[in-house]
C-alpha positions in Angstrom: 49.1 40.9 -56.1 52.8 41.3 -56.0 53.2 40.9 -52.3 53.1 37.2 -51.2 50.0 36.8 -48.9 51.8 34.9 -46.2 53.3 35.4 -42.8 57.1 35.2 -43.1 59.5 36.0 -40.3 63.2 36.4 -41.3 64.4 38.3 -38.2 63.2 38.9 -34.7 60.5 41.5 -34.4 61.7 44.3 -34.5 64.6 43.4 -36.8 67.9 45.3 -37.1 66.6 47.6 -39.9 63.7 48.7 -37.8 65.8 49.0 -34.6 68.2 51.4 -36.5 65.3 53.5 -37.7 63.7 53.6 -34.2 66.9 55.3 -32.9 66.4 57.9 -35.6 62.7 58.3 -34.7 63.7 58.7 -31.0 65.9 61.6 -32.0 63.5 63.4 -34.3 59.9 62.5 -33.5 58.1 63.9 -30.4 57.8 61.2 -27.7 54.1 62.0 -27.5 53.6 60.2 -30.8 53.5 56.6 -29.7 53.9 53.4 -31.7 52.1 50.1 -31.1 54.4 47.8 -33.1 57.9 49.1 -33.5 58.6 48.0 -37.1 59.1 50.3 -40.1 56.9 49.3 -43.1 58.4 49.2 -46.6 55.4 48.0 -48.6 51.9 46.6 -48.0 49.0 45.0 -49.8 46.1 42.7 -49.3 46.4 41.5 -45.7 50.2 41.8 -45.4 52.6 44.5 -44.2 56.3 44.0 -45.2 58.8 45.7 -43.0 62.3 47.0 -43.9 63.8 43.7 -42.7 61.7 41.6 -45.1 59.3 40.3 -42.5 55.8 39.7 -43.7 53.2 40.5 -41.0 49.5 39.7 -41.0 47.5 42.9 -40.7 44.5 42.6 -38.4 44.3 46.4 -37.9 44.0 48.1 -41.3 45.7 51.2 -39.9 42.8 51.5 -37.5 40.1 50.8 -40.0 41.5 53.0 -42.7 42.8 50.5 -45.4 39.5 48.8 -45.7 40.0 48.1 -49.4 43.6 47.0 -48.7 46.8 49.0 -49.0 47.6 50.3 -52.5 44.3 49.0 -53.9 44.4 49.2 -57.7 41.4 51.5 -58.0 42.8 53.9 -55.5 46.3 53.9 -57.0 45.0 54.4 -60.6 42.8 57.4 -59.7 45.5 59.0 -57.4 48.1 58.7 -60.1 45.8 60.3 -62.7 45.0 63.2 -60.3 48.6 63.9 -59.3 49.5 64.2 -62.9 46.6 66.7 -63.5 46.9 68.9 -60.4 47.5 68.5 -56.7 45.7 71.5 -55.1 43.7 74.6 -55.8 41.6 74.9 -52.6 38.0 74.1 -53.3 37.0 77.4 -51.7 39.0 79.3 -54.3 38.5 77.3 -57.5 36.3 74.1 -57.3 36.8 70.8 -59.1 34.7 67.8 -60.0 36.3 65.3 -57.6 34.9 67.1 -54.5 31.4 67.2 -55.9 31.7 63.6 -57.1 32.5 62.5 -53.5 29.6 64.5 -52.1 27.3 62.7 -54.7 28.6 59.3 -53.6 28.0 60.2 -49.9 24.5 61.4 -50.6 23.8 58.0 -52.3 25.5 55.7 -49.8 24.7 57.3 -46.3 21.4 56.2 -44.6 18.1 57.8 -45.8 16.5 58.9 -49.0 16.1 62.6 -48.1 17.9 65.4 -49.9 21.5 65.5 -48.6 24.5 67.7 -48.9 28.1 67.3 -47.7 31.2 69.2 -46.7 34.6 67.7 -46.8 37.5 68.0 -44.4 40.8 66.3 -43.5 40.2 64.2 -40.4 37.5 62.5 -38.3 37.9 65.1 -35.5 37.4 67.9 -38.0 34.3 66.2 -39.3 32.8 65.8 -35.7 33.6 69.4 -34.8 32.0 70.7 -37.9 28.9 68.6 -37.4 28.5 70.2 -34.0 28.9 73.6 -35.5 26.2 72.9 -38.1 23.9 71.5 -35.4 24.4 74.6 -33.2 23.7 77.0 -36.0 20.7 75.0 -37.2 19.0 74.8 -33.8 20.2 77.9 -32.1 21.2 75.8 -29.1 24.5 75.1 -27.5 24.5 71.8 -25.6 26.0 68.6 -26.9 25.2 65.1 -25.7 27.8 62.4 -25.8 28.2 59.0 -24.1 30.3 57.0 -21.7 33.3 55.3 -23.5 33.0 57.6 -26.5 35.9 58.6 -28.7 35.5 61.5 -31.1 38.9 63.0 -31.6 41.9 65.1 -30.3 40.9 68.7 -30.9 39.8 70.7 -27.9 36.0 70.2 -28.5 36.4 66.5 -29.5 38.6 65.9 -26.5 35.8 67.2 -24.4 33.4 64.8 -26.2 35.8 61.9 -25.7 35.4 59.9 -22.5 38.8 58.4 -21.8 41.4 60.5 -20.0 44.6 58.7 -20.8 46.2 59.1 -23.3 43.7 61.4 -25.0 42.9 64.2 -22.5 45.3 64.1 -19.6 46.9 67.5 -19.1 45.4 69.2 -22.1 42.5 71.1 -20.5 40.6 73.2 -19.9 38.2 71.8 -22.5 35.2 73.2 -24.4 32.1 73.7 -22.4 28.4 72.6 -22.9 29.3 68.9 -23.4 27.2 66.5 -21.4 27.8 62.7 -21.0 25.0 60.1 -20.8 25.4 56.4 -20.0 25.9 54.1 -23.0 24.2 50.8 -23.6 26.9 48.2 -22.7 25.2 44.8 -22.6 28.1 43.0 -20.9 28.1 45.5 -18.0 24.5 46.8 -17.6 22.3 43.9 -18.6 19.7 46.3 -20.0 17.6 46.0 -23.1 18.1 48.7 -25.7 14.9 50.4 -24.8 15.8 50.4 -21.0 19.3 51.7 -21.7 17.9 54.5 -23.9 15.4 55.5 -21.2 18.2 55.7 -18.7 20.3 57.9 -21.0 17.3 60.1 -21.9 16.5 60.5 -18.2 20.0 61.7 -17.5 19.9 64.2 -20.4 16.5 65.5 -19.4 17.6 66.1 -15.8 21.1 67.4 -16.5 20.5 69.5 -19.6 16.9 69.5 -20.8 15.9 68.5 -24.3 15.1 72.1 -25.2 18.8 73.0 -24.7 20.4 70.3 -26.7 21.7 71.1 -30.2 22.7 67.5 -30.9 23.2 64.0 -29.7 26.5 62.5 -31.0 27.0 58.8 -30.9 29.1 56.1 -32.5 26.7 53.3 -33.6 29.4 50.9 -32.6 32.0 52.5 -30.3 35.6 52.4 -31.5 38.3 53.3 -29.0 35.9 52.8 -26.1 35.9 49.1 -26.7 33.9 48.2 -29.8 30.8 48.4 -27.6 27.7 47.3 -29.6 24.6 48.8 -28.0 21.7 46.5 -27.3 19.1 46.4 -30.1 16.6 49.2 -29.9 19.0 51.7 -28.2 19.9 53.7 -31.3 16.3 53.8 -32.7 15.0 55.0 -29.3 17.6 57.8 -29.1 17.0 58.8 -32.7 13.2 59.0 -32.1 13.6 61.1 -28.9 16.0 63.4 -30.7 13.5 63.9 -33.6 10.7 64.5 -31.2 12.6 67.3 -29.5 14.2 68.9 -32.5 17.7 67.7 -31.5 20.1 66.9 -34.4 21.0 63.2 -34.2 24.6 62.8 -35.4 26.1 59.3 -36.1 29.9 59.2 -35.9 30.6 56.5 -38.5 34.2 57.3 -38.7 35.4 53.9 -37.7 32.3 51.8 -38.5 31.5 53.2 -42.0 32.2 52.1 -45.5 31.4 48.3 -45.5 33.3 47.7 -42.2 30.3 46.2 -40.3 28.7 44.2 -43.2 26.6 47.2 -44.2 27.6 50.4 -45.9 27.1 52.1 -42.5 26.6 50.6 -39.0 23.3 52.6 -38.7 21.9 50.5 -41.5 21.7 47.5 -39.3 18.6 48.8 -37.5 17.4 51.2 -40.2 18.4 54.3 -38.2 18.6 57.4 -40.3 20.7 60.1 -38.7 20.3 63.8 -39.4 24.1 64.1 -39.9 26.8 61.4 -40.5 30.5 62.0 -40.0 32.9 59.9 -42.0 36.7 59.5 -42.4 39.1 56.5 -42.0 37.9 54.0 -44.6 36.6 56.6 -47.0 39.8 57.1 -49.1 41.9 54.0 -48.9 44.6 55.6 -46.7 44.6 59.3 -47.8 43.3 62.0 -45.4 39.7 62.8 -46.1 36.6 63.3 -43.9 33.1 64.4 -44.5 29.9 65.6 -42.8 26.8 64.5 -44.8 23.3 65.3 -43.8 19.9 66.7 -44.4 20.2 69.5 -47.0 18.3 72.1 -44.8 20.6 71.4 -41.9 23.8 71.6 -44.0 22.6 74.9 -45.5 22.0 76.5 -42.2 25.6 77.7 -41.9 26.5 81.0 -43.6 28.7 81.1 -46.7 32.3 80.7 -45.6 31.4 79.2 -42.3 32.6 75.7 -43.4 35.8 74.7 -45.1 39.6 74.6 -44.7 42.6 74.9 -46.9 43.0 71.2 -47.6 39.5 70.0 -47.0 38.5 67.8 -49.9 41.9 67.9 -51.5 41.7 66.6 -55.1 44.1 63.7 -54.5 42.2 62.6 -51.5 38.9 62.9 -53.4 40.3 60.8 -56.2 41.4 58.2 -53.7 37.9 58.1 -52.2 36.3 57.6 -55.5 38.7 54.7 -56.2 38.1 53.2 -52.8 34.3 53.3 -53.3 34.8 51.8 -56.7 36.7 48.9 -55.1 34.0 48.4 -52.5 31.3 48.2 -55.1 33.3 46.1 -57.6 34.3 43.5 -55.1 31.1 43.6 -53.0 33.0 44.4 -49.8 29.7 44.5 -47.9 29.3 40.8 -48.4 33.0 40.2 -47.9 32.7 41.8 -44.4 30.0 39.4 -43.5 32.1 36.5 -44.6 34.9 37.7 -42.5 32.5 38.1 -39.6 31.5 34.5 -39.8 35.1 33.3 -39.8 36.1 35.6 -36.9 33.0 34.8 -34.9 33.7 31.1 -35.1 37.4 31.5 -34.1 36.7 33.9 -31.3 33.8 31.8 -30.0 36.1 28.8 -29.8 38.7 30.9 -28.0 36.1 32.0 -25.5 35.1 28.4 -24.8 38.8 27.6 -24.0 39.7 30.7 -22.0 37.5 32.0 -19.2 39.3 35.3 -19.3 37.3 36.2 -22.4 34.1 37.7 -21.0 32.6 38.9 -24.3 32.7 38.4 -28.0 31.0 41.2 -29.9 31.0 43.3 -33.1 29.7 43.1 -36.6 31.3 42.4 -39.9 35.0 42.9 -39.9 34.8 45.0 -36.7 34.9 42.3 -34.0 36.3 42.4 -30.4 36.9 40.3 -27.3 36.9 41.8 -23.8 39.1 40.3 -21.2 38.1 40.2 -17.5 39.1 38.3 -14.4 37.3 35.0 -14.7 33.8 35.1 -13.4 33.8 38.9 -13.0 33.6 42.0 -15.1 36.9 43.3 -13.6 39.1 44.3 -16.5 42.3 42.3 -17.2 44.6 44.7 -19.1 47.8 42.8 -18.1 46.6 39.6 -19.9 45.7 41.5 -23.0 49.1 43.2 -23.0 50.8 39.8 -22.8 48.7 38.3 -25.6 49.3 41.3 -27.8 53.0 41.2 -27.3 53.1 37.5 -28.3 51.1 38.3 -31.5 53.5 41.1 -32.4 56.6 39.0 -31.8 55.1 36.3 -34.1 54.2 38.6 -37.0 50.5 39.5 -36.4 49.4 43.1 -36.1 46.8 43.3 -33.4 45.2 46.4 -31.7 43.8 46.9 -28.3 41.2 49.5 -27.1 38.6 50.0 -24.4 38.2 52.4 -21.5 40.2 50.0 -19.3 42.6 48.8 -22.1 41.2 45.3 -21.9 39.7 44.8 -25.3 41.2 43.3 -28.5 39.7 44.8 -31.6 40.1 43.0 -34.9 39.9 45.2 -38.1 41.4 43.2 -41.0 41.3 44.7 -44.4 38.4 43.4 -46.4 40.9 42.4 -49.1 42.4 39.7 -46.8 42.1 36.1 -47.9 40.6 33.4 -45.7 43.8 31.4 -45.4 45.7 34.4 -44.2 43.0 35.4 -41.8 42.9 31.9 -40.4 46.6 31.8 -39.9 46.4 35.2 -38.1 43.8 33.7 -35.6 46.0 30.6 -35.2 48.6 32.9 -33.8 46.1 34.7 -31.6 45.1 31.2 -30.2 48.7 30.3 -29.6 49.1 33.6 -27.8 46.3 32.9 -25.4 47.7 29.4 -24.8 51.2 30.7 -24.2 50.1 33.3 -21.7 47.8 31.3 -19.4 
């Protein structure tokens, strides 16, 4: 790899080159487009981002779980270059091409279940979720959609309605789409319920507020993303899936952040053997290029009339080439196993941090999708101020960290699966320093 896999700070963060560009950004980019770490990146690879000032930053975010195979992964670069040289666009709805069908074949093979599957490709996770709901509504002839506390599903009008958190995702953007109903999520830190108990609670709410006969679909993240990397108690997902099947409700797994090796399985649903009716994917699917998909039971996918699914750029040939390259990298380098190795390292480091700092109320996650939740010691009262201080320290010292959670009090760690152990260890050394420095 041409980029040295080391943390190297040659200026303050942000440096003069980034500061100059930030002024230009301020003049030309809408203020509503925020920035977590105000540095401009010049190149990236492995577990390192290099900014315009020459600083080498350790990447513990993967562009929010997108560059799972690493930035500019060789398999992705090669296939993208070949495709760009051949053609860049025809619109699959006008004249089709092999890449789109090849991605659908890979999705049929990799997503949970051995039933006949079909897919439709789109540009973003929000598009995938919205189209999954469309499919479920047509297939069932019902309107109602069930979602969960702390959920995040996107920024379109329907997916904002499905998303739980107001700021910054929903505030001022209503009115939102109707027929969306919210049930309580299994949240072991806060509810103390078994998976079966939490599922019974959620089902009771849906039965009372909506009625199973009116539900087109249940949409759930197997591990929640923006909501705080909430991992439901064992048994929660299987119980919801079984109830959905019993009542003819389409069970949709939003695997946009958790899919493609991220959790130490190809998909987070695999951990408990849950087989969704529909799966939505995006983020890690294409090594950084915009691509998303809905994959599911063939009879459901075929319920929609011809022309009812699609979009001008959906399944763009370059993005499809990138996806095939990313999946090749995942298989060649056994990134499922690599995610489990990263989990072991992160779990050890985060467990040690928790033992030293009573502000850490929970360590959770799977694979290379781990989190810590910060609360006032001895309580479950969120502590977003401490998390902001720790994050700021990490950023100043060259480590890219991300926060999340309904109350903004969760650190989420999403390193690329191409990161080396030494670099990952150094990244968590800085995280440990940050906690010590902000007591």
